[in-house]
N, C-alpha and C positions, 0 to 999 in steps of 0.2 A: 374634409376636400382634398380632393388631388389641384396641386395649384404649384405652376413654375413659379420659384420661392429664392431671392435674391435677399442674401445677406453681407452684411460686413462688417467682423467682428474680430480683429481688425481686419481679417485680409477677407478679398471677393469671393464669393461662391454663388454657383447658381445650380440648382438643381427642382427637376421635378419630384414633387414629394409631398406628403401627407400633411397637411395643415387643419388644426382646429378650427372649424368654422367660427364658433364664438370668440373668437379672435379680429372677424371681419370687423370695418372700422362703422363709426355709426354712420346712418345715411336713412333718408326715407324711404328709399323701394328696395327689397331683395330680389336678386334675380337668378333663375340657373342658365347656365351660359351654355348653349349650344355650338357655337362657332366663335372663334377668335379667327384672329391674324398676325402676320408678321410684316410691320413696317421698319423701315429705316431706323428710327428714331426707337423701338421694340428691341432693334439687334443692337443698337449703342448700346442701351441699358445691359440686355442678357451677356453681352461679350465685355461690359465695362470697359467701353473703348471710348467713353465720355461720360461728363458727369450729368447725366442725364436724370440718375433718381436721387431723391432731395431727403428724401424720409426711409430709414431704414427699421428693421426688415422690409422688404417691397415682393406685391405678387407683382410681376408683370403684364404686359398687355393692354394699351393703348384702346384696343376695341374690342365689342361683345354683340353678339345679337341672339337671343334668345326669347327666356317668357319669365315675364313679372310673375313671383311666387307671394308675395307679401308686399302692400304698399300703403304709407297711412299720408301719403301725397294725394291731392285733390285730383289730379292727372292721368292717376294711373290706377288700377286694381290689378288682382291675380288674374292670371289667363291671356293679359295679353302681351302680345310680341311688342320688342324694344328692339332699339337699334343704339351703340352708343360709339362715340367717336370725339379722343382729346379729353380738353376740362383737365389735363392733369394726372389722369388718372393711368398707374403703372409709372409716375412720378412721385407724385405727396400723396396720391390716394391708393389702396391697393386696387391692381386690374382685374384684366379678363382672360386672361391665360391661365383657368381657373374652373373648378365645375359651379362654384358659384361668385357671386359678389353683392356687395351692399353698396350703391349708388342713389346719388340724389337723384329725384325725377327731373327735377330743371334741368338735367344735361341730357336725356333722352328723347329720343327721335322714333316715333310710329310709323311702322314700314310704308313706303308710300301706298297708297289704293285705287284701284282704278272701278269704279263702276261695283262699289260698296264692296269688292275686296282686295286683300294685301295682294302684290303681283310679285314680291320678291320675297324668297324663302330665306331662313336665316344663314344658308348656307349663300346664297347670291349676295346677300348682304354683308357677308366679309370676304368674298371675293374682291367686293369693288373695297370695303373698307375705308380710312381714312385716306388712301391715296387716291382712290377712285373719286371718293367725293370732293378731296381736293382737285383733282382734275376737272372735276364738274364746275367746280367755283372758279377755276382759270378761264372756261371757255365762258362762263357770265360772264366773268369782267371782260374780256375779249370783246363778248358782246353789247354789252353796257357801254363801251366806246367808241364802237361802231365799226367794229372790224367785222365784214361779212364775206360769203363763200366770193362774190365777186368782186372784192379788193384784193386778190392775190394770195400768193401762198402765204401759208401760216408753217412755220418752224416748231417743230416740239424736240427739247434737247432731252438727256437721259432715256430715250424712247424705249428701250426696252425696259426700264425701273416699272414699278407699280402706279407712278403719277402718268410717267410718259406713256405706258401703253393703254391706258384707259382714255387719254388726250388725244391719241391718235385714233383709237377706235370711235368715241364721240365727234371729232372734229371731221373726220371722214362721213360718217351717216348721216352728218347737217350738210353738208355738201363742198364743204372746205376742202384744197387742194392742200394736201400734207406731206413735207418732206420731215423727215425723219433721219434727228441726226444722234448716233451710236457708234463706238469704238467695238463692237462684236461685228465683224462680217457677216459672222456665218449667220447671224440672225437676218438676215434683208428677206427672206421669205417669209418669217414670220410678222416684220413687221408689214410687209405688203399684204399679207392676210389681212392682217389688221385693219390697213385703208391706206398707209403711207403709196402716196403716189411714186416719190423718191426718198432716198435713205443717203445721206452723206455721211464720210467720215468724222468722229467729233474731233478729230486734229484741225480740220478747219477751221474752229471756232477756238480751242483749248490753251491756244499762245499768246501772247502780248500782239497785241493789233494797234492799228492807229483809230483816232477819238472818233472818226466819221469814214464810214467806207462805202461802198455801192450799196445802193438801195437792194434789198433782197426781199424783205418779209413785210408783209401787210399786218402780221401780229406773231406773236412768239410766247408759246406755253414754255418755262424755263425753269428746271429743275435742280439745277447745278451750280449758279452761280458764279463769282468771282470772274477770270479771263472770259468763261462761255458766255455769260449772261452779256459784260463789256462789248464784247464781239457782236452780239444778237442786236443791243441797243445800237450800235455801229451802224446796223447792216438795216435797221428797219428802217422802211420805207416813212414819206411824210404824210405824218398825222397818224402813223399808228400805233400798236399799244404790245408790250410788252409785260405778259403776268407771270412775275416771279415768286416761287415757292417752296425751293427750296438751295440748298448748299455743299451740293455731294462734292464738287469739286474744291470748295471753299467759302467763307463767310465775306471775305474782301471782294469789293466791287471798284477795281481800278480802272475807272473811266472816268468821264470828265463831261460837263453840262454840255457839248456841243450837241448832241441827237436829240436833246430835251431844246434847246433853246432855234436850232438853226432847222429840224424839221418836225419840233412841235409832237413829237413821242411822247408818249405816255407810259410813265415805268408805276406796273399795280403790284403792290405786296399783296400776296393772297393768304390770308390766315385761315386755316382751319381747327387750331386748338378751341380758340377761344367764340368763335364766330358764334352771331345771334341765333337762337332758336327757329327763328321766322327763317333766316336765309338758308338754314339748314335743313328744314324743311322742305324748302324750294327746289333745293340741289337734289334730293332726293329724291322728289317728283321729276323731276330732269330726267335722274337716272333710269327712272323705271321705264320712261319714254325714250331717252334718245341712246340709247346704250341696246347694242346689239346684244340680247343674253346667249348667243350661238359664239358669237366673237366673244365674249368673258368666257366664255369653259374653255377655249384654248389658252387662255392666261393661266388658269388655274393648274399650281400645284397643290393638292391635298396632304396635309401627315397628319398623324395623332400628338396628343400635346408633346409624347415623351422624346419625339424626334426635332423638336421645338429651336433648343439652343444649340444643336449641331446646325440646322438648317441657317440659324442666325449669324453665324460662325461662315458659314458658305453665302451667306448676302453682305456682309461683311467685306466678303473677298471679292466682291464683283461677280460671283459667280449665279447668279440666280436672274432668270429673265418676269416677267410679268408678277402676280400673286401668289402669293404662299398662302392656302386657307390650312387653318387649326383648327380639327373637329375634337372637342373635348369630349 
């Protein structure tokens, strides 16, 4: 099978090459991968920019969609469509940037169904991918803490990225007034096309700021972390909520307890990697109804597997927007 193979013996290398399918790890579901995608974590692994991979050698790719070809798992049978996100795949277990994968049935999600039929193709599932599924989890987290369209403006940081692009589109369709923060002034038209009411320069948020600032946001979806998250918290209105899911600027949080104890702001950590199956399925069902597929199409850059390594380097250099779909 063809696969994006990562080795470290002792020097790191990444290549799309032929791998013996007999080497696939033991698991109870074998799948044919039709599409995968590139997420930030994939790019970290493929470019060896961070110690993401913990078992060597490794097939990259935390996301995959396609068809089950064999299964000993009670919940899956040959011929069914599947979606995979997270669970350490591409880190400790061979991933989905490959023609085949061997995965645990408990990790897999069935494509959302409306009126008895699947409503998302494998390509659309990977256009959404972990980034879009994480964005949906963030929106659900804000909703569960009482943030409503009438509550006020909602900020999305890292707005041209995968999480940010889908979050802008989701929130806008749900009726929220979305403010998109980006360092790419040239992408204002793109973000407004997705539904952003306003676009602000990320520089407004990325430097050190006061622990408590003017109230601006009813809610926040933050994929950036560090000073950006600290300032977002400091600017969140009384009783508001911030859903944090990323650390593109950094893993630190140079903040204080003041937004929490003086304004009752909630900081909600959103994890997509180990989220339980019921929440995953709920998020994917919401994506089928709440994400405008026409807007999703405007976010997509589709590439062949052979182009994934170069595209991962571009992602790390901040040169991409939206979602990268990898056709296997």
